[in-house]
C-alpha positions as CSV (number, residue, x, y, z in Angstrom):
1,X,-13.6,2.6,-14.5
2,X,-11.5,4.0,-11.7
3,X,-8.3,2.3,-11.1
4,X,-7.9,1.2,-7.8
5,X,-5.3,1.3,-5.4
6,X,-6.2,-1.7,-2.9
7,X,-9.4,-3.9,-3.4
8,X,-10.3,-6.3,-0.8
9,X,-13.2,-9.5,-2.3
10,X,-14.6,-11.8,-0.4
11,X,-12.0,-12.4,2.2
12,X,-12.2,-14.9,5.1
13,X,-10.2,-15.6,8.0
14,X,-10.7,-19.2,9.7
15,X,-8.7,-20.5,12.6
16,X,-9.1,-23.2,15.1
17,X,-9.6,-22.8,18.5
18,X,-8.5,-25.5,20.7
19,X,-8.0,-30.0,19.2
20,X,-7.8,-31.1,15.9
21,X,-11.0,-33.7,17.4
22,X,-12.4,-31.3,19.7
23,X,-11.6,-28.0,18.5
24,X,-13.5,-24.8,17.3
25,X,-13.5,-23.5,14.4
26,X,-13.8,-19.2,14.6
27,X,-13.9,-17.0,10.6
28,X,-12.0,-13.9,12.8
29,X,-12.9,-12.2,9.1
30,X,-16.6,-13.1,7.3
31,X,-16.8,-12.0,3.9
32,X,-15.2,-8.5,3.6
33,X,-14.9,-6.4,0.7
34,X,-14.1,-2.6,0.4
35,X,-11.6,-1.4,-2.0
36,X,-9.5,2.4,-1.9
37,X,-9.2,4.6,-5.3
38,X,-5.9,5.3,-6.9
39,X,-6.0,8.7,-7.6
40,X,-6.6,10.7,-4.5
41,X,-4.9,9.3,-1.1
42,X,-7.3,9.0,1.2
43,X,-7.9,7.9,5.3
44,X,-9.5,4.6,5.8
45,X,-10.9,4.3,9.6
46,X,-11.8,0.7,10.4
47,X,-13.2,0.5,13.7
48,X,-15.2,-1.8,15.9
49,X,-14.4,-3.4,19.3
50,X,-11.8,-5.7,20.4
51,X,-12.2,-9.4,18.9
52,X,-14.0,-8.1,16.2
53,X,-11.5,-9.2,13.0
54,X,-9.7,-5.2,12.7
55,X,-5.6,-6.9,14.1
56,X,-6.3,-9.8,11.8
57,X,-7.6,-8.2,9.3
58,X,-5.0,-5.7,9.2
59,X,-2.8,-8.9,9.5
60,X,-3.5,-10.3,5.9
61,X,-3.4,-6.6,3.7
62,X,0.5,-7.1,5.3
63,X,0.6,-11.2,4.1
64,X,1.5,-11.8,7.6
65,X,-2.1,-13.8,7.6
66,X,-2.6,-15.8,4.1
67,X,-6.6,-15.6,3.7
68,X,-8.5,-18.6,4.1
69,X,-11.3,-17.5,1.4
70,X,-11.6,-14.5,-1.6
71,X,-8.3,-12.1,-2.5
72,X,-6.5,-9.3,-1.9
73,X,-5.2,-6.6,-5.3
74,X,-3.0,-4.6,-4.8
75,X,-2.4,-1.7,-7.9
76,X,-3.7,-4.4,-9.4
77,X,-1.6,-7.6,-9.0
78,X,-3.4,-10.2,-7.0
79,X,-2.1,-11.2,-3.2
80,X,-2.4,-15.6,-4.7
81,X,-0.2,-14.4,-7.4
82,X,2.8,-16.1,-6.6
83,X,4.6,-15.0,-10.1
84,X,3.7,-11.6,-9.6
85,X,5.2,-11.5,-6.0
86,X,7.9,-9.3,-5.4
87,X,8.6,-9.2,-1.6
88,X,11.0,-5.9,-2.1
89,X,8.0,-4.0,-4.1
90,X,5.9,-5.2,-1.6
91,X,7.9,-3.8,1.6
92,X,8.2,0.0,-0.1
93,X,4.9,0.4,-1.2
94,X,3.3,-0.7,1.9
95,X,4.5,-0.4,5.4
96,X,3.4,-0.6,8.9
97,X,3.0,1.2,11.6
98,X,2.2,-0.6,15.2
99,X,0.2,-0.4,18.5
100,X,3.5,0.0,20.5
101,X,6.5,1.5,19.6
102,X,8.7,0.3,22.2
103,X,7.9,-2.8,20.7
104,X,8.3,-2.3,17.4
105,X,12.6,-1.4,18.1
106,X,14.7,-3.4,20.5
107,X,15.7,-2.1,23.3
108,X,19.9,-3.0,22.8
109,X,19.5,-1.4,19.6
110,X,20.2,2.3,18.8
111,X,16.5,4.1,17.1
112,X,18.4,5.0,14.0
113,X,20.2,1.7,12.8
114,X,16.2,1.0,12.2
115,X,16.2,3.8,9.9
116,X,19.7,3.4,8.1
117,X,18.7,0.2,7.4
118,X,15.1,0.7,5.9
119,X,16.8,3.2,3.6
120,X,20.2,1.6,2.2
121,X,18.5,-2.1,1.9
122,X,15.7,-0.8,0.3
123,X,18.0,0.6,-2.1
124,X,15.9,4.1,-1.9
125,X,19.9,5.5,-0.8
126,X,22.7,4.3,-2.6
127,X,25.3,5.3,-0.2
128,X,25.3,6.8,3.7
129,X,25.5,10.2,2.1
130,X,22.1,10.0,0.4
131,X,20.5,8.3,3.7
132,X,21.4,11.0,6.1
133,X,20.1,13.5,3.5
134,X,16.7,11.1,3.0
135,X,16.7,9.4,7.2
136,X,17.0,13.9,8.0
137,X,14.1,14.0,5.6
138,X,12.3,12.3,6.7
139,X,12.3,12.2,10.2
140,X,11.2,16.1,9.6
141,X,8.8,15.8,8.2
142,X,7.2,13.9,11.8
143,X,8.3,17.2,13.3
144,X,11.9,15.1,14.8
145,X,15.2,15.3,13.2
146,X,18.7,12.9,12.5
147,X,20.2,15.4,14.8
148,X,18.1,14.3,18.1
149,X,17.6,10.4,17.0
150,X,20.9,10.5,15.9
151,X,22.5,7.6,18.5
152,X,20.2,7.1,21.0
153,X,18.4,3.4,22.4
154,X,14.4,3.6,22.2
155,X,14.1,4.0,26.3
156,X,16.1,7.6,25.4
157,X,12.5,8.8,24.0
158,X,8.8,9.4,25.0
159,X,5.6,7.1,23.8
160,X,4.4,9.5,21.1
161,X,8.1,10.6,19.9
162,X,9.0,7.0,19.2
163,X,6.2,6.8,17.9
164,X,7.0,9.8,15.6
165,X,10.1,7.9,14.2
166,X,8.0,4.6,13.8
167,X,5.7,7.3,11.5
168,X,9.3,7.8,9.7
169,X,10.1,5.0,8.7
170,X,7.2,3.9,7.4
171,X,7.8,6.7,4.8
172,X,11.9,6.4,4.1
173,X,10.3,3.5,2.0
174,X,7.6,6.9,0.2
175,X,4.9,3.9,0.6
176,X,1.4,4.1,-1.5
177,X,-0.1,2.4,1.4
178,X,0.3,3.0,5.8
179,X,-1.7,0.4,8.0
180,X,-1.2,1.7,10.9
181,X,-2.8,-0.5,13.6
182,X,-4.1,1.4,17.6
183,X,-1.0,3.6,16.1
184,X,-2.4,5.9,19.2
185,X,-2.7,3.5,21.8
186,X,0.3,3.4,23.6
187,X,0.7,6.6,23.7
188,X,-0.7,9.6,26.3
189,X,-3.8,10.9,26.1
190,X,-2.1,14.7,25.1
191,X,-0.6,13.0,22.3
192,X,-3.3,11.4,20.5
193,X,-3.8,14.3,18.2
194,X,-0.6,15.1,17.0
195,X,0.3,11.6,15.6
196,X,-3.8,11.4,13.7
197,X,-2.9,15.6,12.1
198,X,0.1,14.1,11.8
199,X,-1.6,11.1,9.2
200,X,-3.9,14.6,7.6
201,X,-0.2,16.5,6.5
202,X,1.7,12.8,5.6
203,X,-1.5,12.3,3.4
204,X,-1.2,14.9,1.0
205,X,2.4,15.3,1.5
206,X,3.7,11.8,0.2
207,X,0.6,11.1,-1.4
208,X,-0.3,7.9,0.7
209,X,-3.3,6.1,1.7
210,X,-3.8,5.1,5.2
211,X,-5.5,2.0,7.1
212,X,-6.4,3.3,11.1
213,X,-7.4,0.7,12.6
214,X,-9.0,2.3,16.4
215,X,-10.2,2.0,18.9
216,X,-11.0,5.6,19.8
217,X,-14.1,6.3,17.5
218,X,-13.5,10.6,18.1
219,X,-9.9,10.3,16.4
220,X,-11.6,8.5,13.3
221,X,-14.1,10.6,13.4
222,X,-11.9,13.6,12.6
223,X,-8.7,12.0,10.9
224,X,-11.0,9.3,8.1
225,X,-12.3,10.2,4.9
226,X,-14.1,7.1,4.6
227,X,-15.0,4.3,7.6
228,X,-15.4,0.8,8.2
229,X,-17.4,-1.0,10.7
230,X,-16.6,-4.5,11.7
231,X,-18.2,-6.5,13.7
232,X,-17.4,-10.4,15.1
233,X,-15.7,-10.5,11.6
234,X,-18.0,-9.0,9.6
235,X,-19.0,-5.3,8.2
236,X,-21.7,-4.1,8.2
237,X,-21.1,0.1,7.0
238,X,-18.7,1.3,5.2
239,X,-18.8,4.7,3.6
240,X,-18.0,8.4,4.0
241,X,-17.0,8.7,8.0
242,X,-18.4,12.2,8.6
243,X,-21.8,10.6,6.9
244,X,-21.5,7.3,9.0
245,X,-20.7,9.6,12.3
246,X,-23.2,11.5,11.9
247,X,-26.2,9.3,11.2
248,X,-25.1,5.5,11.8
249,X,-27.6,3.5,9.3
250,X,-26.8,0.3,11.1
251,X,-27.5,-0.6,14.8
252,X,-24.7,-0.9,15.8
253,X,-22.3,1.9,15.0
254,X,-25.7,4.5,16.5
255,X,-24.5,1.8,20.0
256,X,-20.5,2.6,19.1
257,X,-21.5,6.6,18.1
258,X,-23.4,7.2,21.3
259,X,-21.2,4.9,23.9
260,X,-18.0,6.6,22.9
261,X,-18.4,10.7,23.8
262,X,-15.3,11.8,24.4
263,X,-11.9,11.9,22.5
264,X,-9.2,9.2,23.9
265,X,-12.6,7.5,25.9
266,X,-12.3,3.4,24.6
267,X,-15.1,1.7,24.1
268,X,-14.7,-1.1,26.3
269,X,-14.0,0.5,28.6
270,X,-17.7,1.9,28.8
271,X,-19.6,-0.3,26.3
272,X,-20.9,-3.9,28.1
273,X,-22.4,-6.6,26.3
274,X,-23.1,-10.0,27.0
275,X,-20.6,-12.7,26.8
276,X,-21.8,-13.9,23.8
277,X,-18.8,-13.9,22.1
278,X,-17.6,-17.3,20.7
279,X,-21.7,-18.5,19.3
280,X,-21.6,-15.1,17.9
281,X,-19.0,-15.7,15.1
282,X,-20.4,-18.9,14.2
283,X,-24.3,-17.4,13.8
284,X,-25.8,-18.1,10.7
285,X,-28.6,-15.1,10.7
286,X,-27.4,-12.1,11.6
287,X,-24.8,-11.5,13.7
288,X,-26.1,-8.8,15.3
289,X,-29.5,-10.0,16.0
290,X,-29.1,-11.6,19.6
291,X,-28.4,-7.8,20.6
292,X,-29.8,-5.3,18.2
293,X,-33.4,-3.7,19.7
294,X,-34.3,-3.1,16.3
295,X,-34.0,-7.1,15.4
296,X,-36.9,-9.1,13.7
297,X,-38.0,-12.6,13.0
298,X,-36.5,-11.6,9.6
299,X,-32.7,-10.9,11.1
300,X,-33.0,-13.9,13.0
301,X,-33.7,-15.8,10.2
302,X,-31.2,-15.5,7.2
303,X,-27.9,-13.4,7.1
304,X,-29.1,-10.2,5.5
305,X,-26.6,-8.8,2.1
306,X,-24.7,-5.3,2.0
307,X,-27.2,-3.1,0.5
308,X,-26.3,-0.2,-1.0
309,X,-27.6,3.3,1.4
310,X,-26.2,6.5,-1.7
311,X,-23.3,6.6,-0.7
312,X,-22.4,4.1,1.3
313,X,-23.2,0.2,2.0
314,X,-24.7,-1.2,5.2
315,X,-25.8,-5.0,6.2
316,X,-29.2,-4.6,7.6
317,X,-32.3,-5.8,7.2
318,X,-34.0,-2.7,8.6
319,X,-31.2,0.6,8.3
320,X,-31.5,3.4,10.2
321,X,-33.3,5.3,7.9
322,X,-33.6,5.1,3.9
323,X,-31.3,7.2,1.4
324,X,-31.4,10.0,4.0
325,X,-34.8,9.8,5.4
326,X,-34.7,8.0,9.2
327,X,-36.4,5.1,9.6
328,X,-39.5,5.0,11.9
329,X,-39.7,2.8,14.4
């Protein structure tokens, strides 16, 4: 059996909206399962329009939110087992990269302070000299250097430069997994491909897997080994990124692919859907059925189960192809 770096097993997260009496429940993440093998580093892109549950899922992977149901297992250790949880070990193994680098650093604090604190407080370096060497080496791997960064404040860098520093900070611990939540949305278009190219290079150089959360389907196609499509909290398609992009199996994935013709174009700018969001989260049958051009009575009666189609999994009664053969419509 292949050893797993990460296992997400039937994870669900429910939020309450409004007061205790008249408030409503929102299932932000609904029974999601997937895994990342430990043998070879990969980049898994989690894609979908705003509000699909991507960031909530990331916060659970980072232990910011606790799942209401299901479990997450990292290198064989369950998130739910408090006895096995070592906060320091977790911070060494899992590192975040956030959407806006200017929010990740205080404007009143020199940027190199964060890098030194990561190296020294987590025991990666035992003294300042070792920290100097480690920080400089890591910064050079992202196209920067300690001489460029030293004694400077965040406002002295461009968004792209500061995001590179954020990536370097994450790499200092030599993590097994980096979770990057919309890491290119706050940088200009010319820097987007530079950042995602870095992920591809660093994946092999540091033997680290990435979970890349994005609106930008074009960069996801370019950088990803695997892709997971989310809709209203549900995982609706999962598999090899190129196969999904070239031949979508779920009607929603097909819609996303057709709606994003250019690098850097966000789906929520071009893809306009009816205002059914709150109701769709609570639907007990297929959540995409009200919008799906292929839906049948079966789709509007019960929720489909995840089914295997070759190398991928699809949450659909009527996928757009069976195996590798397109479905006749």
